[in-house]
N, C-alpha and C positions, 0 to 999 in steps of 0.2 A: 211488680205483681207473678211472682213463680209460676211457672209451666208448669201446668198440672201434669203431664206427661215425667217431668224432671221430679214431682212430689211424689208419683205413683213408684219410681223408678229407687227413689232414695226409702220410699217405708217398705217395700219389697225389700231390698239389701238389710236394710233395720231390723225389720222381722225375722226374717232369716240366721241372721247372728242371735238376734236376742233369743230363739224361740232355741238355738242350738245351747247356749250358753246356760238358759233357766236350767233346761233338762239336764245339761250334763253335773250343773252344783247341785240339783235334787235329789240326782242317786247317790255325787260322789261326795258333797260337802254342804250338806243342807241349810248347816247353819251359817253360810253366805250369802242364803235367800234375802235374808231380810235388807240387805241393801238396796234391792231392788222395790222398796216401797217405803213410805210416808207413815205417821201416826194417823193421819187420816184416811187410808186408805180402805177401802172396803171390799171386802173379803168375804167368800159365800163359796165354802168346800161341801160338796154333796149334801147342800140344803142347812148346814149351819152357817151361819155367819157368826166374824168374829169382829169383835170393835175396837181391834187395832193393833198391830204389828208385834209388838210382845206378846199378847195369847197366841196368835198364828204360829210365831216363830215357835213358841213353846209346844205347840199341837205338832207339828211337822218333825220337831226334832223326836219326837217319843212315838213316831211313827218307825215299821222295820224298813230295815233295806230296802230298796225300790231299783226296778230296773224297766225304763220308758223305751216305748216302740213306737215310735213317731209316723205316723202312717200318712200322714197331710197337713197343711197348713196353709193358710192365706191370710190377708190382710188387707184392710181398707185404709187409706188416708184420710183424715175428717179436717177439709181444708177451714171450715170453719172454727177450729181452733188453734192456728196457724198464729207463731208471734214473731215479733219483730225482727228475727234472725231467719225467717223462712222455715221454721220447723211446724209441723202439725204435730194432732195428737194421729196416733194409732191402732185400728182395734184389729186384734192379731186372733184369730179363731183356729184351735189345736186339734186333732183327734189322733188317737192311737190306742195302745194298750198299754199296761203296766202290771208288774209283777210285783208285789210286796213280799219281804223275807222269804220261807225255804217253801213256799205254795208253789206248786205245779202249776198254778191256773192264773192264764193273766186274763187281767179286768181292761175292759173297753172303757175309754175317758173320752168325752171331748171339754173342753175347756177354754175360756175369752180372755182376753186380757185388753182392757183401756190404758193404753201406756200414752201419758205427755208429759212433752219437754221441761226438763228439770231448768226452773229458771234460773235455780244455784249453780248450778253446774254446764256449764254452756255445751250443747253438743251430745247431751245424756239425758235419759229419758226415765221416769220413774211407774210402777203400778197405781193407776190412779184404782181400779176397777178390776176385779176380778172374779169368773164364776168359774167351776168345775162343778163336774158331775160327770 
């Protein structure tokens, strides 16, 4: 059995790397975000549900350029989802401000991700569920 302190430490490092990469790609190479998802990922964006990654990717790419300012994030490992390699799901909560296009106005946002270990690619995770408000 894996030590819970180790699970928390690994989850925190993984969440930090995920947040950094996700928002960097969102602001600079949005089309690459689809690699984080699976066809059955549950996506809710500001109250709008997307039935699959193809439609979500199309929607994201229709948005104006963005600039995110991450103010905080937190993560919680979900030990009940632990796989045979000792990796478990991670709930990641992010808050900050985002600016789209030439608008001088930044909008506050909060976003939650449920990251699940990818059994096809050992050592990686995918977004099983996402909710942005």
